[in-house]
Each structure stands twice: as C-alpha cells, then as structure tokens.
DOVEXGU-12869 format. One line per 3 residues: number of its first residue (from 1); their letters; for each residue x, y, z of C-alpha. Coordinates in Angstrom, 3 decimals, padded with zeros to 6 digits, always signed. Example, Ala and Ser with C-alpha at 12.3 -4.5 7.8 and 13.67 -1.06 7.14 Angstrom:
1) AS) +012.300 -004.500 +007.800  +013.670 -001.060 +007.140
This chain:
1) MSD) +015.768 +028.396 +012.963  +012.235 +026.985 +012.579  +011.667 +023.457 +013.876
4) VAI) +009.012 +022.883 +011.187  +010.337 +020.606 +008.429  +007.276 +020.560 +006.150
7) TVE) +004.534 +023.142 +005.700  +001.587 +022.334 +003.440  -001.076 +024.992 +002.851
10) NLG) -004.291 +024.469 +000.880  -002.583 +021.999 -001.427  -004.549 +020.858 -004.467
13) KSY) -003.764 +018.861 -007.592  -006.108 +018.500 -010.557  -005.843 +016.541 -013.783
16) RIG) -007.784 +017.126 -016.963  -009.226 +013.807 -018.098  -009.452 +013.539 -021.865
19) AGP) -007.192 +016.526 -022.438  -004.520 +014.621 -024.353  -001.485 +012.474 -023.498
22) RHD) +000.293 +012.631 -020.187  +003.682 +014.318 -019.973  +005.980 +011.581 -018.792
25) TLR) +009.313 +013.012 -019.936  +011.204 +016.174 -019.080  +010.887 +017.315 -022.696
28) DAV) +007.092 +016.910 -022.604  +006.854 +018.712 -019.269  +008.912 +021.674 -020.531
31) AAR) +006.853 +021.891 -023.718  +003.625 +021.769 -021.708  +004.835 +024.549 -019.401
34) LRR) +005.741 +026.761 -022.375  +002.268 +026.216 -023.810  +000.692 +027.108 -020.459
37) RRD) +002.673 +030.342 -020.311  +001.640 +031.184 -023.874  -002.010 +030.533 -023.077
40) RGS) -001.946 +032.104 -019.613  -004.469 +034.720 -020.672  -007.080 +032.090 -021.490
43) RTI) -006.325 +029.452 -018.791  -006.009 +030.691 -015.243  -006.520 +029.316 -011.772
46) DDR) -009.868 +030.528 -010.499  -011.069 +029.107 -007.212  -014.571 +030.420 -007.860
49) SPG) -015.174 +028.150 -010.811  -015.849 +024.392 -010.524  -012.583 +022.488 -010.549
52) GLS) -010.561 +025.676 -010.078  -010.148 +026.337 -013.818  -011.369 +029.272 -015.814
55) PSA) -014.588 +028.890 -017.848  -012.594 +028.878 -021.078  -010.576 +025.902 -019.859
58) QSS) -013.720 +024.012 -018.841  -015.447 +024.465 -022.145  -012.872 +022.299 -023.960
61) GSE) -014.926 +019.137 -023.352  -012.419 +017.628 -020.898  -013.245 +016.676 -017.326
64) TFW) -011.315 +017.983 -014.322  -010.429 +015.430 -011.656  -009.069 +016.603 -008.299
67) ALR) -006.628 +014.085 -006.830  -006.047 +016.455 -003.871  -008.007 +019.447 -002.618
70) DVS) -007.310 +021.953 +000.194  -004.890 +019.751 +002.164  -003.012 +021.551 +004.975
73) FEV) -000.672 +020.331 +007.727  +002.726 +020.871 +009.357  +005.386 +018.319 +010.268
76) KSG) +008.096 +019.212 +012.764  +011.704 +018.088 +012.491  +012.182 +014.633 +013.951
79) EVM) +008.508 +013.642 +013.656  +007.300 +010.486 +011.922  +004.014 +011.158 +010.162
82) GVI) +001.806 +008.451 +008.669  -000.397 +009.006 +005.626  -003.239 +006.510 +005.255
85) GRN) -006.310 +006.108 +003.093  -007.904 +003.800 +000.569  -006.589 +003.364 -002.974
88) GAG) -007.261 +006.537 -004.959  -007.391 +008.698 -001.823  -004.518 +010.915 -003.030
91) KST) -001.635 +009.564 -000.928  +000.806 +009.025 -003.788  -000.116 +012.356 -005.380
94) LLK) +000.697 +014.130 -002.108  +004.075 +012.424 -001.845  +004.943 +013.198 -005.469
97) ILS) +004.298 +016.885 -004.821  +006.406 +016.809 -001.667  +009.168 +014.980 -003.571
100) RIT) +009.048 +017.694 -006.282  +008.122 +015.143 -008.952  +004.942 +017.016 -009.844
103) EPT) +003.673 +020.541 -009.200  +000.526 +021.419 -007.255  -002.391 +023.097 -008.993
106) TGQ) -003.258 +025.187 -005.942  -001.592 +025.988 -002.625  +002.016 +025.386 -001.690
109) AVI) +004.320 +022.895 +000.008  +007.515 +024.103 +001.667  +010.165 +021.550 +002.671
112) RGR) +013.216 +022.605 +004.633  +016.188 +020.359 +003.894  +017.214 +017.586 +001.530
115) VGS) +014.553 +015.056 +000.588  +015.187 +011.340 +000.110  +012.168 +009.588 -001.394
118) LLE) +011.174 +006.053 -002.292  +007.842 +006.191 -004.086  +007.539 +003.391 -006.618
121) VGT) +009.647 +000.709 -008.246  +011.194 +002.068 -011.429  +011.743 +005.687 -010.417
124) GFH) +014.917 +007.344 -009.174  +017.482 +005.055 -010.832  +018.827 +005.054 -014.370
127) PEL) +018.147 +001.543 -015.732  +021.318 +001.370 -017.850  +023.629 +002.268 -014.956
130) TGR) +024.881 -000.236 -012.416  +023.856 -000.250 -008.778  +027.200 +001.316 -007.858
133) ENI) +026.797 +004.116 -010.424  +023.235 +004.814 -009.336  +024.331 +005.246 -005.719
136) YLN) +026.690 +008.032 -006.766  +024.122 +009.514 -009.163  +021.477 +009.727 -006.433
139) GAI) +023.965 +011.263 -004.030  +024.862 +013.903 -006.615  +021.173 +014.683 -007.179
142) LGM) +020.840 +015.229 -003.418  +023.738 +017.707 -003.622  +026.293 +015.521 -001.838
145) HRS) +030.009 +015.572 -002.550  +031.666 +012.349 -003.690  +033.594 +012.163 -000.416
148) EID) +030.300 +012.212 +001.521  +028.933 +009.365 -000.590  +032.187 +007.421 -000.162
151) RRF) +031.764 +007.567 +003.619  +028.282 +006.020 +003.451  +028.895 +003.644 +000.537
154) DEI) +029.742 +000.515 +002.546  +026.719 +001.048 +004.827  +024.412 +001.335 +001.798
157) VAF) +025.756 -001.854 +000.221  +025.600 -003.795 +003.505  +022.026 -002.692 +004.198
160) SEI) +020.805 -003.499 +000.668  +022.330 -007.018 +000.730  +022.977 -006.995 -003.027
163) ERF) +026.783 -006.783 -003.061  +027.049 -009.556 -005.684  +025.022 -007.507 -008.151
166) LDT) +026.484 -004.088 -007.413  +028.131 -003.800 -010.844  +025.090 -005.110 -012.750
169) PVK) +022.785 -002.631 -014.565  +019.694 -002.126 -012.391  +017.400 -002.915 -015.327
172) RYS) +018.292 -006.558 -014.645  +017.326 -006.350 -010.962  +014.215 -007.999 -009.621
175) SGM) +011.686 -005.665 -007.987  +012.845 -006.875 -004.554  +016.520 -006.136 -005.322
178) YVR) +015.589 -002.741 -006.703  +013.665 -001.792 -003.583  +016.487 -002.981 -001.312
181) LAF) +019.003 -000.723 -003.005  +016.589 +002.192 -003.457  +015.639 +002.237 +000.222
184) AVA) +019.257 +001.870 +001.322  +020.232 +004.866 -000.813  +017.273 +006.996 +000.297
187) AHL) +017.804 +006.277 +003.999  +021.602 +006.469 +004.201  +022.461 +009.566 +002.156
190) DPE) +021.558 +011.837 +005.080  +018.289 +013.420 +003.893  +016.648 +015.785 +006.359
193) VLI) +013.267 +014.442 +005.160  +012.669 +010.777 +004.221  +009.520 +009.979 +002.225
196) VDE) +008.543 +006.319 +001.825  +005.511 +004.980 -000.028  +003.905 +001.514 +000.047
199) VLA) +006.680 +000.277 -002.247  +008.227 -001.500 +000.767  +005.499 -004.128 +000.379
202) VGD) +007.572 -005.551 -002.509  +010.324 -006.714 -000.144  +010.250 -009.796 +002.059
205) AAF) +009.060 -009.649 +005.665  +012.570 -009.599 +007.155  +013.642 -006.691 +004.960
208) QKK) +010.424 -004.774 +005.702  +011.186 -005.117 +009.422  +014.732 -003.920 +008.776
211) CLG) +013.432 -000.869 +006.879  +010.981 +000.015 +009.631  +013.809 -000.129 +012.142
214) KMG) +015.930 +002.132 +009.952  +013.107 +004.684 +009.648  +012.884 +004.711 +013.430
217) DVA) +016.648 +005.325 +013.606  +016.353 +008.183 +011.084  +013.669 +009.831 +013.227
220) GEG) +015.782 +009.295 +016.334  +018.557 +011.308 +014.685  +016.227 +014.311 +014.448
223) RTV) +015.220 +013.824 +010.834  +011.660 +013.740 +009.521  +009.854 +010.722 +008.036
226) LFV) +006.633 +010.583 +005.987  +005.364 +007.021 +005.711  +002.497 +005.735 +003.547
229) SHN) +001.307 +002.202 +004.209  -001.738 -000.062 +004.268  -000.105 -001.943 +007.145
232) MAA) -001.808 -000.342 +010.130  +000.396 -002.221 +012.598  +003.503 -000.626 +011.063
235) VQN) +001.858 +002.810 +011.050  +000.795 +002.371 +014.674  +004.277 +001.346 +015.802
238) LCG) +006.261 +003.888 +013.796  +004.212 +007.069 +013.455  +003.681 +009.705 +016.134
241) WCL) +000.690 +011.099 +014.307  -001.305 +010.423 +011.182  -003.143 +012.037 +008.256
244) LLR) -006.202 +010.325 +006.758  -007.101 +011.123 +003.139  -010.426 +010.292 +001.539
247) EGV) -011.018 +011.100 -002.141  -008.277 +013.733 -002.074  -009.471 +015.498 +001.077
250) AVA) -007.823 +015.397 +004.523  -010.671 +014.127 +006.703  -008.668 +013.568 +009.896
253) QGN) -005.242 +014.216 +011.364  -003.816 +013.747 +014.826  -003.267 +010.855 +017.254
256) TAE) -002.306 +007.744 +015.278  -004.605 +005.323 +017.120  -007.627 +007.634 +016.739
259) VIS) -007.028 +008.256 +013.031  -006.517 +004.536 +012.356  -009.797 +003.855 +014.176
262) QYM) -011.599 +006.301 +011.869  -009.929 +004.670 +008.850  -011.169 +001.254 +009.947
265) DDG) -014.666 +002.686 +010.516  -014.616 +003.794 +006.867  -013.839 +000.211 +005.899
268) RAR) -016.700 -001.112 +008.002  -019.164 +001.323 +006.469  -018.364 +000.233 +002.936
271) AGR) -018.085 -003.498 +003.603  -020.930 -005.348 +001.876  -021.885 -007.862 -000.758
274) SLG) -021.381 -005.702 -003.873  -017.850 -004.693 -004.867  -019.034 -001.964 -007.237
277) SIA) -018.225 +000.921 -004.873  -014.662 -000.249 -004.149  -011.892 +001.028 -006.419
280) PRV) -009.721 -001.981 -007.382  -005.991 -001.811 -006.864  -005.493 -003.644 -010.183
283) SAG) -007.976 -003.952 -013.040  -006.430 -005.323 -016.241  -009.709 -005.279 -018.156
286) RLR) -010.476 -008.889 -019.083  -012.223 -009.873 -015.862  -013.924 -008.021 -013.004
289) LTT) -014.867 -009.345 -009.564  -018.359 -008.076 -008.774  -019.611 -009.622 -005.517
292) LDL) -018.423 -011.457 -002.425  -020.942 -013.556 -000.481  -020.112 -014.947 +002.971
295) LDG) -022.198 -018.047 +003.582  -022.598 -019.981 +006.804  -023.054 -023.752 +007.005
298) DGN) -026.768 -023.384 +006.129  -026.073 -021.268 +003.036  -027.189 -017.962 +004.588
301) DVS) -025.321 -014.770 +003.581  -024.047 -013.324 +006.868  -021.123 -011.189 +008.036
304) SFV) -020.704 -012.582 +011.572  -019.421 -016.030 +012.509  -018.314 -017.976 +015.568
307) CGD) -014.686 -019.128 +015.535  -014.618 -022.687 +014.258  -017.671 -022.186 +012.014
310) SVS) -017.716 -023.358 +008.406  -017.452 -020.358 +006.051  -017.957 -020.323 +002.280
313) LVM) -016.732 -017.269 +000.398  -018.329 -016.955 -003.038  -016.773 -014.562 -005.574
316) GFI) -018.933 -013.428 -008.483  -017.205 -012.275 -011.656  -017.863 -010.881 -015.119
319) AKG) -015.465 -011.580 -017.981  -015.269 -010.012 -021.438  -016.510 -013.153 -023.102
322) AIS) -015.601 -016.675 -022.057  -011.894 -016.956 -021.192  -009.850 -019.991 -022.185
325) CSS) -006.484 -020.064 -020.488  -003.693 -022.313 -019.324  -004.230 -021.264 -015.715
328) AVF) -006.662 -019.075 -013.768  -006.183 -018.638 -010.024  -008.541 -017.102 -007.447
331) SLA) -007.205 -015.973 -004.078  -008.584 -014.814 -000.718  -006.205 -013.113 +001.730
334) FYD) -007.307 -012.599 +005.334  -006.038 -009.589 +007.323  -006.622 -008.258 +010.799
337) QFG) -007.754 -004.690 +011.487  -004.124 -003.490 +011.558  -003.408 -004.797 +008.066
340) RSL) -001.377 -007.809 +009.205  -001.576 -010.800 +006.884  -003.013 -013.880 +008.611
343) FLC) -003.511 -016.563 +005.979  -004.087 -017.030 +002.265  -006.438 -019.319 +000.361
346) RSD) -005.516 -019.893 -003.309  -007.276 -022.205 -005.699  -003.993 -023.638 -007.002
349) FTG) -002.850 -024.526 -003.449  -005.511 -027.237 -003.454  -004.787 -028.404 -006.998
352) RDY) -007.819 -026.680 -008.504  -006.830 -025.614 -012.051  -009.276 -023.408 -013.926
355) THL) -008.713 -023.515 -017.685  -012.070 -022.072 -018.745  -014.140 -019.269 -017.226
358) PAH) -017.663 -018.364 -018.396  -018.591 -014.787 -019.247  -020.641 -014.590 -016.028
361) GSV) -020.006 -016.855 -013.086  -018.772 -017.452 -009.573  -016.285 -019.567 -007.663
364) ACT) -016.512 -020.606 -004.014  -013.868 -021.287 -001.389  -014.908 -023.101 +001.793
367) VPK) -012.963 -022.831 +005.046  -014.430 -025.757 +007.012  -013.291 -024.476 +010.413
370) LPL) -012.618 -020.742 +010.619  -009.271 -020.449 +012.494  -009.729 -016.900 +013.786
373) PAG) -010.204 -015.779 +017.398  -012.789 -013.132 +018.256  -012.301 -009.870 +016.363
376) RYF) -012.894 -008.062 +013.077  -011.102 -009.131 +009.921  -010.966 -008.091 +006.280
379) VNL) -010.636 -010.057 +003.040  -008.629 -009.075 -000.040  -009.552 -010.661 -003.378
382) YCE) -007.305 -011.505 -006.318  -007.717 -013.193 -009.665  -004.804 -014.159 -011.914
385) VNG) -004.983 -015.403 -015.505  -001.892 -017.030 -017.009  +000.249 -015.656 -014.176
388) RVE) -000.963 -012.060 -014.541  -003.087 -010.312 -011.918  -006.383 -009.425 -013.611
391) YWV) -008.253 -007.985 -010.636  -007.259 -007.087 -007.065  -009.629 -005.660 -004.446
394) ESA) -008.497 -004.690 -000.948  -010.822 -004.870 +002.071  -013.572 -006.341 -000.092
397) RAI) -015.622 -007.272 +002.947  -015.395 -007.317 +006.731  -015.879 -010.488 +008.790
400) DVE) -016.825 -010.296 +012.462  -015.856 -013.347 +014.510  -017.356 -014.104 +017.909
403) QGD) -015.727 -016.181 +020.610  -016.558 -019.878 +020.402  -015.571 -023.368 +021.569
406) YYG) -013.108 -023.966 +018.725  -011.441 -026.996 +020.334  -014.640 -028.532 +021.723
409) SGR) -013.159 -028.524 +025.206  -015.398 -025.904 +026.777  -012.353 -023.627 +027.196
412) LPA) -012.178 -020.427 +025.203  -008.712 -019.226 +024.067  -008.092 -015.538 +024.729
415) PER) -007.671 -013.470 +021.513  -004.402 -011.970 +022.771  -002.835 -015.444 +022.939
418) GDL) -002.332 -015.586 +019.157  -003.605 -014.526 +015.761  -004.746 -017.987 +014.600
421) LVP) -006.349 -021.083 +016.073  -004.715 -024.306 +014.864  -006.165 -027.842 +015.209
424) HEW) -003.816 -029.961 +017.298  -003.722 -032.960 +019.621  -001.655 -033.938 +022.660
427) SEP) -000.585 -037.450 +023.616  -000.819 -039.131 +026.987  +002.380 -038.993 +029.085
430) ISA) +004.794 -041.739 +028.118  +006.993 -043.316 +030.775  +010.718 -042.872 +030.206
433) PED) +013.432 -045.311 +031.359  +014.784 -044.504 +034.818  +018.273 -043.626 +033.550
436) LAH) +016.860 -041.055 +031.100  +014.690 -039.467 +033.774  +017.790 -038.242 +035.634
439) A) +019.832 -037.276 +032.562
C-alpha cells in the first residue's frame, strides 16, 4: 500500500467575478452543475486561453480570478505539513478543495483515508442540533459506526471542556465553545488526515497549546496533518515541512525553517509607509487605514530604532464622510518574526474615547520607551467603531530594533533572555532579625 496520503497535481481554482450569485447551498450547487453540463459545448476548460476558460465563456463580461493555479505536492502518511502565506494567498481555497467542500477547476487532489477538517467557525455542525447530536452526526458523515463514536465520546467531551453545554443547540455557543467542540470532534474521530485552518486563533492560549499537542499526537500515531497558521512559532514547532503560497501559486516548499525565512522576506519587502498594497484581513467599508508612519523622538520617519527609544506610530485613515459614534478604538499589536504576540496598544486602554472621526485624518500612539530587545518585529493595525472591527491589517510594517542601553546601566541584555524589556528597580539589602536568618 502507498505511504502517500495526499497527492495534489496541477491544482487550480478559478472564480468568475460578476457572473452572478454564489452557490452557497446544496440545491444551488446541484442546479449550477446541471447548467454546466447543459452548456458544456459552449463552456470548456481550455488551458490555452487566459484564465483557462473558453473564449465564449470569457466574452460574457465577467472577470476570471484564479485563487489557486498549478499547485502540486505530495504528503506522506504521518507527516505534518504547514501551509503559510499572506491573506488572499489561496490557503483556505486549497484546504476547501482537500476537504471536498469545493471542486477544483483544473488538476486533481487525491486523498487516501478519512478526512477530519476544521476550517472556519460555522461550518460542519448543524446549528439547531445540540453538541451531543452534532458529535454523532459528524461521526456518521465520516462513515463511523455508532459503537465507534461511543468509544471516543467521553474523550471528545473531556477535551472540549464544554460538558455543561453538551445538550444545548450549538447555535447558542460562543465562537470559542464552537471551536473547542469542533476541534475535539475532528481530532478524536480517527481521521487518517486532519486538516486545520487558522480557526484555532479563536480559542484561548491554553486551548491553542492543547490543540497543538493533540495534532502532534495525531501525527505520532501515523496519521497526516495539514496545518494553516499565521503563527510561525507553531508552524516551526509542529510541521516537518512547509508550503508557501503567494497569490495562488506555490512559490516554495520544503524545510520549514527555510520556507518560513522566505515568507518573512516577503513581509520585509512589502513593509513600508503606504498600506495600499496590503490586502486587509477585514474591511467593513466605512473606514480604511491608509498609512503607518514610524517616527523617532525628532519626528523623523524611520524603520530602525534602538531599544528604549521613543517611538510614535501614526495611522492615517480615510472615512466615508465624518463618522459620529459612541466609541471608536484604534489598536497596534506587536509581533515577533514567528508570529508570537508581544504586546498590544489600544486607545481605550489609556482612556482615550473617540466619538468623532473626520473624513480624512490620523491618530498617533507614542511608546515612550520601546520595550523590545534587538530583532525584527511586525505591527498589526485594527480600528473598531461601536464594537465592530472596521479595518484590520496584518504585518502593516516592519520595525528593526538594535541593541541599546535600555536600563542605563551600561549592560546590554541578551535577546534570548526574554521577549520584552520591563522597567524595574531593586532595593538595597535589608537586614533581617537574627532569629529569622536561621529559620
């Protein structure tokens, strides 16, 4: 028997922008397929034409967008493969094809064995059914007998930590509860292939660590794991090798450390003042962040600082007219080159309440003493209006930090001694009574 669990050959997926509504239900998908069969003579796959569609299909006035193009790789049984790339790179599209949620436009993907997948909150469970009922439903979909599910049931409930809500319809679950149960089901119902997307970011840090440990256990049992994450530390620790996607194309695959290095080089190349070339993770439409300036203590726009320097981060924005609101919040999240969160600056943490935003403007956040040791860091930007995220940009700009005398003692702390530098003071030794000295 072949030891290859997944074979992907020249995989491509295209969408026709402006060609009508999406097919989000089974009924719509079946109707669309019947129409495609009826029109097969006029719409065919043709790799010689732009976009892979026949000239008659292209003349309809719609635009063809390729989410994936010519992606090929193999994953052996028991391997843990990471899939990384910026937002819009095609990661989720690839996993949806492998999970048989959507069909490829070109090429093929062959998976040997049962697939357990956790792609996004809201898929995989029936909202009207309870957690208990959904466990059995998912097991049945995977082709398991009730007796098999019964054997794993207690493990699933214990891992998910939602026993109190097991007989509550999942539509009443929070996103964190949903992910806990969904991952527990996907990981414990004995799939030969486990596919996990960035959805784990919804859970708390302790549960994320628990999930990563479980994925390692799954791989140790000879099963295969595909893992998509923006957390490069998790990818580095878990994955034996990695695939890097850029704009739907596989630009690198192989040793995890080398592929992550190339991914970070991509981030360095695009780091700059303007945010126009960066696809936002969220864009609700009312407000757009346009620029990020990094100013030193003299007001100069620079990208390199010495640890302990004063840094002002100025976010420019454009709104659709002046916005009056009960609360607007701007946030800056600092990450290291492995995607680990270091610290967060939010306007509401300091009591700054914005109730009016001009149509064009900027806000500034000053960190009076940059608490980062030498290294390269990245900044994510967020803006919320009335509790709703309006705009979210990842890796908006890189910050290089050089070693410096942060504590004013002439002694430089080594970067490996910690992720953050914290102001602190020590007292002089205080004499203790003689009887306490020998306690």
